[in-house]
N, C-alpha and C positions, 0 to 999 in steps of 0.2 A: 504494500500500500504506500502510495506517495501522499504524505500528509501535507496539508497546507501549513505554512509557517506559523500562522496564528493558532493552530490547534495544538493544545497541550494535553497529552494523555495522562490519566491518573496512574499511579503506581498500582501494580497488581497486589492484591492481598491473598492470592491463591495459595501461596506456600504457607502462610500463617493459618489458614483455615483448615479444618479437618484433622488437626493433629491428634485429637482425642476421640476420634470417631472410629467405629468399626470399619473394617475393610472387606468388601465382598469382591472375590475374584471369580471370573468365569473363563474357563479354557475354551478352545475351539471345539472341544468334544463335549461341551456343555456341562462340565464338572464344576460344581460350586464349592468354593472354600470361603470361610469367614475367619479372619485373623489367622490365616495360614493353616486352618483345620478343615479338611474336606468333609462336607456334610451331605452331599448328594448330587443329583443331576437335574437339569431342566428337562421336563417332559413336554409332550405335545398335548397334554390333557389339562384344560382349564387355564385360567389366568393366574391363579395363586400357586406358588411353588411351596408345597407343604414343608419340606425339610428346611428351607430358608426361613419360612414363617416361624417355625418352632425354635430354630436357633436364634433368630433375632429377638423373639419374645424373652428368651433366657437372658440375653445380653442386656436388653432394655430393663428387665427386672433388676439386674445387678447395678446398672447405672442409676436407676431410680432410688435404690437403697441409699445412695450417696447424696441425693438431692433432697431439698426441703421445699415445702410450700408449692407454689404454682410452677416452679421449675420442672416438676415432674410432667406437667402437661404441655410444656413447650415442645415445638418440633425438634426432632433429633437429627443430627448430622450423620451421613453415611458416605464413605468413599467407595467408589465402584471402579473396578479394573476389568475391562472386557477385552477379550481377544478381538483383533480387528476383523475377524471373519464371522463374529456373532451377528445373527440377523436382528433387525430392529424389533421384530415381534418378541424375541427372547429378551432383549433389553427392556422392553415394556413390561414383561412379566416380572422381571427382577425389581423394577421400580414400583410396580403395583403392589407386589408382596411386601416390600419394605415400607411402603406408605401405609399399608393396613396395620402395621405394628406401631407406626408413629414416626418412622424415619422418612421425613419429607424434604430435607435439605440435602440434595445430592451433589457430590463433587466427583466428576469423572477424571480419573488419572490417565493421562496420555503422555506419550513421549514427545518432548519438545524438539524443535529444530533450531536449537541455538547452542 
């Protein structure tokens, strides 16, 4: 992008965000891991991924034990790492399942070109 001289871009906060969030990883073979622990696979049945839902519920419960008051009801952060060959429909299933648990602030981890 060629920016106009008068345009000043804000600094990215991306590296600062998501440090204390769970990390979902999906391989090209649709294997799901959370925080480096394999939990199951994405299937072609339905929009909710049951093993992911169950694992995220456990993590959220542990996180909520450390929170007080209304902070338990605030949207949770989640980092998502997807193989580049994952189909959009599978990414939507991951996001849908995470949002059912309360993880609605998504950060996608990608490789930078810098």
